C-alpha positions as CSV (number, residue, x, y, z in Angstrom):
1,M,-17.7,5.4,-6.3
2,S,-15.2,2.7,-6.4
3,Q,-12.3,4.7,-7.8
4,W,-12.2,6.3,-5.2
5,L,-12.5,3.6,-2.7
6,S,-9.5,2.4,-4.6
7,T,-7.8,5.3,-4.4
8,L,-8.1,5.4,-0.9
9,D,-7.2,1.7,-0.2
10,N,-4.1,2.7,-1.8
11,F,-3.0,5.6,0.3
12,I,-3.7,4.2,3.4
13,L,-2.3,0.4,2.7
14,I,0.3,1.4,-0.2
15,G,1.2,5.4,0.7
16,M,0.7,5.6,3.9
17,P,3.9,2.7,5.5
18,Y,6.3,4.1,3.4
19,A,5.6,7.5,4.1
20,A,5.5,6.7,7.8
21,L,8.8,5.2,8.3
22,L,10.0,7.8,6.2
23,L,9.0,10.5,9.1
24,L,10.2,8.4,11.5
25,A,13.4,7.7,9.6
26,V,13.8,11.3,9.2
27,G,12.6,12.5,12.4
28,F,15.0,10.3,14.1
29,V,17.8,11.1,12.9
30,H,17.4,14.6,13.5
31,R,16.6,14.1,17.3
32,Y,19.6,11.9,17.5
33,R,21.9,14.0,16.1
34,G,20.8,17.5,16.9
35,H,18.4,17.2,20.3
36,N,20.3,13.6,21.5
37,A,18.4,14.8,25.1
38,A,15.5,14.3,23.7
39,L,15.5,11.3,23.2
40,G,15.2,10.2,27.1
41,T,11.8,10.5,28.8
42,V,10.4,13.1,31.2
43,S,9.2,10.9,34.0
44,T,6.5,12.7,36.0
45,Q,6.5,10.1,38.6
46,F,7.5,12.3,41.6
47,L,5.4,14.4,40.4
48,E,2.6,12.4,41.7
49,G,3.6,8.6,42.4
50,R,0.4,7.2,43.2
51,R,-1.9,7.5,39.8
52,H,0.8,7.6,37.4
53,F,1.1,3.8,38.9
54,W,-1.9,2.7,38.5
55,A,-2.1,4.5,35.1
56,L,1.3,3.2,33.9
57,V,0.9,-0.3,35.0
58,P,-2.5,-1.5,33.4
59,L,-1.3,0.6,30.2
60,H,2.1,-1.1,29.9
61,Y,0.7,-4.3,30.7
62,G,-2.4,-3.9,28.2
63,L,0.0,-3.0,25.3
64,L,2.4,-5.1,25.6
65,T,0.4,-8.3,25.6
66,T,-1.6,-6.9,22.6
67,L,2.0,-6.1,20.4
68,L,3.2,-9.5,21.5
69,V,-0.1,-11.1,20.4
70,H,0.0,-8.8,17.3
71,A,3.8,-10.4,16.6
72,L,3.1,-13.8,17.2
73,C,0.5,-13.4,14.6
74,F,3.2,-11.8,11.8
75,V,6.3,-14.1,12.8
76,L,4.1,-17.3,13.7
77,P,1.4,-17.5,11.1
78,E,0.7,-21.0,10.7
79,A,0.8,-21.5,14.4
80,V,-1.9,-19.0,15.2
81,I,-3.7,-20.5,12.6
82,W,-3.3,-23.5,14.2
83,W,-4.3,-22.4,17.2
84,D,-7.6,-20.8,16.3
85,S,-8.7,-23.7,14.0
86,N,-10.2,-24.6,17.9
87,R,-13.2,-22.8,18.4
88,T,-11.8,-22.6,22.4
89,R,-8.6,-21.7,21.8
90,L,-10.3,-18.8,19.4
91,Y,-12.5,-17.9,22.4
92,L,-9.1,-17.9,25.1
93,L,-7.2,-15.7,22.3
94,E,-9.6,-13.6,22.3
95,S,-10.7,-13.0,25.2
96,L,-7.2,-12.0,26.6
97,M,-7.2,-9.1,23.4
98,L,-10.0,-8.0,24.3
99,T,-9.2,-7.4,28.5
100,A,-5.5,-6.3,27.0
101,G,-7.7,-3.5,25.3
102,L,-9.7,-2.8,27.8
103,L,-6.8,-2.7,30.7
104,A,-4.5,-0.7,28.3
105,F,-7.5,1.8,27.6
106,L,-8.1,2.2,31.4
107,G,-4.5,2.7,31.9
108,L,-4.7,5.3,29.4
109,S,-7.8,7.0,30.5
110,I,-5.9,7.3,34.2
111,G,-2.8,8.8,32.6
112,I,-4.9,11.7,30.2
113,Q,-7.5,13.0,33.8
114,R,-3.8,13.1,35.4
115,R,-2.0,15.2,33.2
116,R,-5.2,17.0,32.9
117,S,-5.8,17.3,37.1
118,S,-2.6,18.0,37.9
119,P,-1.2,21.9,36.8
120,R,2.5,19.9,37.3
121,V,2.0,17.2,35.7
122,R,0.2,19.0,32.6
123,R,3.0,22.1,33.1
124,V,5.7,19.8,31.2
125,T,2.8,17.8,29.0
126,G,3.2,19.5,24.8
127,L,1.0,19.9,22.6
128,L,2.2,17.2,20.4
129,E,2.6,14.7,24.0
130,W,-1.3,15.6,23.6
131,I,-2.0,14.6,20.1
132,V,-0.4,11.3,20.9
133,L,-2.0,10.6,23.9
134,A,-5.2,11.2,21.8
135,D,-4.3,9.2,18.9
136,V,-3.2,6.1,20.8
137,G,-6.3,6.4,22.7
138,F,-7.8,5.9,19.3
139,Q,-5.8,3.0,18.0
140,I,-6.7,1.2,21.3
141,G,-10.4,2.1,21.0
142,T,-10.8,0.8,17.3
143,G,-8.5,-2.2,18.6
144,I,-11.5,-3.0,21.5
145,L,-14.2,-2.5,18.9
146,V,-12.2,-5.0,16.3
147,A,-12.5,-7.4,18.9
148,L,-16.1,-7.5,19.7
149,L,-18.0,-6.8,16.0
150,H,-15.3,-9.2,14.5
151,P,-14.1,-11.3,16.9
152,W,-11.7,-13.7,14.3
153,G,-9.1,-10.6,14.4
154,T,-6.6,-13.2,15.7
155,G,-6.7,-15.2,12.2
156,W,-7.5,-12.5,10.2
157,L,-4.1,-11.0,11.6
158,A,-1.8,-14.4,10.9
159,A,-3.6,-15.0,7.4
160,A,-4.3,-11.5,5.6
161,A,-2.1,-9.0,7.8
162,A,1.1,-11.2,7.9
163,P,1.2,-11.3,3.9
164,Y,0.5,-8.0,3.7
165,I,3.1,-6.8,6.5
166,R,5.6,-9.5,4.7
167,S,5.2,-7.8,1.1
168,L,5.9,-4.3,2.5
169,L,9.3,-5.2,4.3
170,L,10.3,-6.8,0.8
171,L,9.0,-3.2,-0.8
172,S,6.8,-5.2,-3.0
173,P,3.6,-3.9,-1.4
174,D,0.4,-6.1,-1.8
175,P,-2.9,-4.4,-0.5
176,A,-4.5,-7.8,-2.0
177,P,-5.3,-9.8,1.4
178,L,-6.9,-6.6,3.1
179,I,-8.7,-4.8,0.5
180,D,-12.0,-6.7,1.5
181,A,-11.4,-5.9,5.4
182,P,-13.9,-4.0,6.6
183,F,-13.2,-0.5,7.2
184,L,-13.0,-0.2,10.5
185,I,-9.9,-2.6,10.2
186,K,-8.3,-0.6,7.7
187,L,-8.7,2.7,9.9
188,H,-7.4,0.4,12.7
189,V,-4.3,0.1,10.1
190,G,-3.9,3.3,8.8
191,N,-3.8,4.8,12.0
192,A,-1.0,2.6,13.2
193,F,0.8,4.0,10.6
194,V,-0.3,7.8,11.7
195,L,1.3,6.6,15.4
196,V,4.4,5.2,13.6
197,A,5.2,8.4,12.2
198,L,4.4,10.7,15.4
199,I,6.9,8.7,17.6
200,A,10.1,10.1,16.3
201,Y,8.8,13.7,17.1
202,T,7.6,13.0,20.7
203,R,9.7,11.7,24.1
204,L,8.2,8.1,23.0
205,S,11.2,8.2,20.5
206,H,13.1,6.6,23.9
207,V,12.0,3.6,23.0
208,L,13.4,3.1,20.0
209,L,17.1,2.7,21.5
210,V,18.3,0.0,22.4
211,P,19.5,0.7,26.5
212,V,22.3,-1.4,26.0
213,S,24.5,1.0,28.1
214,Y,22.8,0.0,30.9
215,L,25.2,-3.1,31.5
216,W,28.1,-1.4,32.6
217,R,26.5,2.0,34.0
218,P,27.1,2.5,37.5
219,L,23.9,2.8,39.8
220,M,22.6,6.2,39.9
221,V,21.6,6.7,43.8
222,F,18.4,9.3,44.1
223,R,17.9,11.1,47.5
224,W,15.6,13.5,48.4
225,A,16.4,17.0,49.4
226,T,14.7,16.6,52.4
227,E,16.7,13.8,53.6
228,E,19.6,15.7,52.6
229,R,19.1,18.7,54.7
230,R,18.2,16.0,58.0
231,R,21.0,14.4,57.8
232,A,22.8,18.1,57.3
233,R,21.2,18.6,60.8
234,D,22.6,15.3,62.2
């Protein structure tokens, strides 16, 4: 049993990260060279703007807040450990993470319901997009469970996950800091690598591009066809 668990840990913490990065690189290069137009995102805002807004805003704010705190734990682990050394500050940061996770889950739920209930929006959503949406929901859900069941997540990120991520970047993977972590946390980490692997094969790949061309691109003006017809009549 212990041998099986050790193999599973190595698969999740060593094999999956590099496999995910390889799939990400291959998929991104393929789409960039052969399907450059697919790197953009097809906006469905014009199909149903109101629910699009109520889905997009909480989802983006929730995810950005969560990712920002994760990044701080990885880049400035000592500062996060110092912050968490005070119980009040720890509760504030944990509450922020939990609130952001719930906000993101709310926005994603509204977005999925919108795509299911609107025939026009459902028509432009492919199977892989549905898979990614479900996987994002799973990732957010496991993150919320971590915040509820293990309310020391930010301290763990700074003290254990940061050295592990650093070892991956140095091509000297050391899963030891995460070996004793609860299975829920390992599941959360492993699913993050699944998302990394999938992102280049969906329209989400546009987030990998730095939009520097927007600095000098002329402004684009969009007008409704009904407005053009009204002006023609006038």
